[in-house]
C-alpha positions, -999 to +999 in steps of 0.1 A: +082+022-934+054+048-931+030+020-917+056+011-891+058+048-880+020+050-877+019+019-855+046+033-832+028+066-829-004+049-819+014+028-792+030+059-777-004+076-775-020+045-760+005+037-732-002+069-710-039+060-711-031+025-698-010+039-670-038+062-659-063+034-661-042+011-639-037+039-614-074+044-612-081+007-607-055+006-579-070+036-562-104+020-562-092-014-549-071+002-521-093+004-489-097+038-474-081+043-440-108+045-412-108+079-396-105+079-358-137+091-342-132+121-319-152+104-292-132+072-294-144+036-303-177+041-285-186+072-306-203+085-274-193+118-257-178+112-222-206+133-206-232+109-220-216+077-209-226+058-178-207+073-149-191+098-173-159+078-176-139+082-208-131+051-228-095+048-240-087+039-276-090+003-281-121-002-260-128-004-223-098-004-200-094-034-177-099-026-140-068-021-119-055-052-101-066-058-066-031-050-053-035-014-065-067-008-047-064+012-015-073-011+015-104+000+034-083+004+065-064+032+047-094+053+038-108+081+060-141+096+049-145+133+057-171+160+051-157+185+024-176+213+041-162+205+075-128+187+071-125+181+109-158+163+110-154+125+109-118+125+121-114+093+142-111+095+179-075+091+190-084+068+219-101+044+195-070+044+173-046+040+202-065+010+216-069-004+181-083-037+170-064-068+180-056-093+152-037-119+172+000-123+174+006-113+137-010-084+119-022-090+083-025-054+071+008-036+063-006-001+068-020-010+103+012-028+113+035+001+102+014+027+120+012+006+151+050+002+151+055+040+149+029+046+177+046+021+200+081+030+190+089-006+181+106-021+150+084-040+125+091-077+119+077-089+086+074-126+080+070-136+043+057-172+042+041-198+020+022-217+046+010-244+021+042-253+004+072-243+024+087-269+048+111-243+061+082-221+072+066-249+091+100-257+108+104-220+117+070-219+133+075-251+153+111-244+164+109-207+172+076-188+167+055-212+188+079-212+217+066-193+248+100-177+255+102-162+220+066-151+220+071-132+253+102-115+240+088-107+205+056-092+220+077-066+239+102-059+211+083-060+178+051-053+160+047-083+137+033-086+102+026-119+085+025-119+046+013-153+034+016-160-003-009-189+000-035-174+024-065-194+036-095-176+050-114-197+076-143-176+088-176-194+095-194-161+092-181-155+057-196-170+025-175-190+002-175-162-024-165-136+001-137-159+015-124-165-020-125-128-027-105-120+004-080-147-004-075-132-038-070-097-024-045-111+002-026-130-025-024-099-047-012-079-018+015-105-010+027-106-046+030-068-046+049-068-013+072-096-025+082-075-055+086-043-034+108-059-008+126-082-033+116-114-016+129-144-036+121-174-013+104-186+019+107-180+047+121-145+046+122-123+077+127-085+075+132-060+103+122-025+096+129+007+116+102+033+122+114+052+091+107+022+069+143+013+063+151-024+061+179-030+087+177-068+088+170-094+061+171-132+069+163-157+043+156-194+048+156-217+078+174-250+085+163-276+109+177-269+143+184-232+136+157-218+160+182-202+185+204-190+157+175-172+140+164-157+173+199-143+177+197-127+143+164-111+152+179-097+184+206-081+164+181-067+139+159-053+167+189-035+183+199-019+150+163-009+142+160+006+177+190+029+171+178+039+136+143+046+150+156+068+177+175+090+152+144+092+130+121+102+159+146+127+172+145+144+138+107+146+139+107+159+175+125+189+162+095+195+140+070+194+168+063+157+171+062+141+205+048+110+223+013+113+237-004+090+261-039+085+272-051+076+307-050+039+299-013+039+290-018+037+252+008+058+233+010+076+200+038+096+183+022+126+167+022+164+163-005+187+177-019+208+148-050+222+164-064+231+198-098+245+204-116+246+237-101+214+250-103+195+217-070+185+201-063+174+166-031+154+159-013+143+128+010+112+127+041+109+106+022+091+078-003+119+076-032+102+095-052+127+115-071+120+148-087+139+176-093+137+213-103+159+243-078+171+268-094+152+297-086+119+281-048+126+281-023+116+308-015+140+336+019+146+320+004+156+287-021+179+303+007+196+322+025+201+290-005+217+274-010+239+304+026+251+300+022+258+263-010+278+269+008+298+295+037+306+271+012+318+246-010+337+270-040+314+266-062+308+295 
């Protein structure tokens, strides 16, 4: 009996030691959690990295998609010490580059539509795979009567999901790069305007509101589609007039140069015959008084007289 008690006592004393031993073994076998370095995975301070660009946790961040990059046509470079230096000449902008019957740049097309006071017609197409787009071209867009009418009524923008760049002065790599940019831009616009098939035609007022949406094209529907576009143009015209009337109360008006080119803008600065304008989208431009139409010069003379400026 005494021997049995001794054995039990020894076991009771030995068991806690085993538990502590097992705990120590587990703590040694468990890997330590890696502490996050304060300078990220590169362990290099941002100020010492190339270009000084911080690296996010997980490594270098992938560059933004091409559709998120601001087009070159939307960038104005200015001198920070002289903000007015480098502002483009109004006459150059009013004349503008010509890109054929259909514009390819959304920013340029929308700005041109506002300047001319015309609705914007956007044609979403897949020129390589859509039979309806080919029929629409042959049965409506290629007709001289439609072309003459559309030229007077719309600024037109073509968004091709399958663009082909055919420029003999451009290398194959440059052409492929431009096609990729155009395709990314088309994808972004398709999502933004909720385009689900081709062809899709949108009519936008100067305020950017979609007043007409026409999807698909059936063989023989050329005149029917033209009728829809006429209706859309009429609705957009009324909407644009209301929008422009609201801006005119804020000082915007239509300006015209001596060649008949027009722009809808607000005069924000006048100094010794040099004028600086801002358009509804925020774009600034400048010109000299002598390049404006007689009507605009008379208006300036009246405003100077009201303010006692000689």
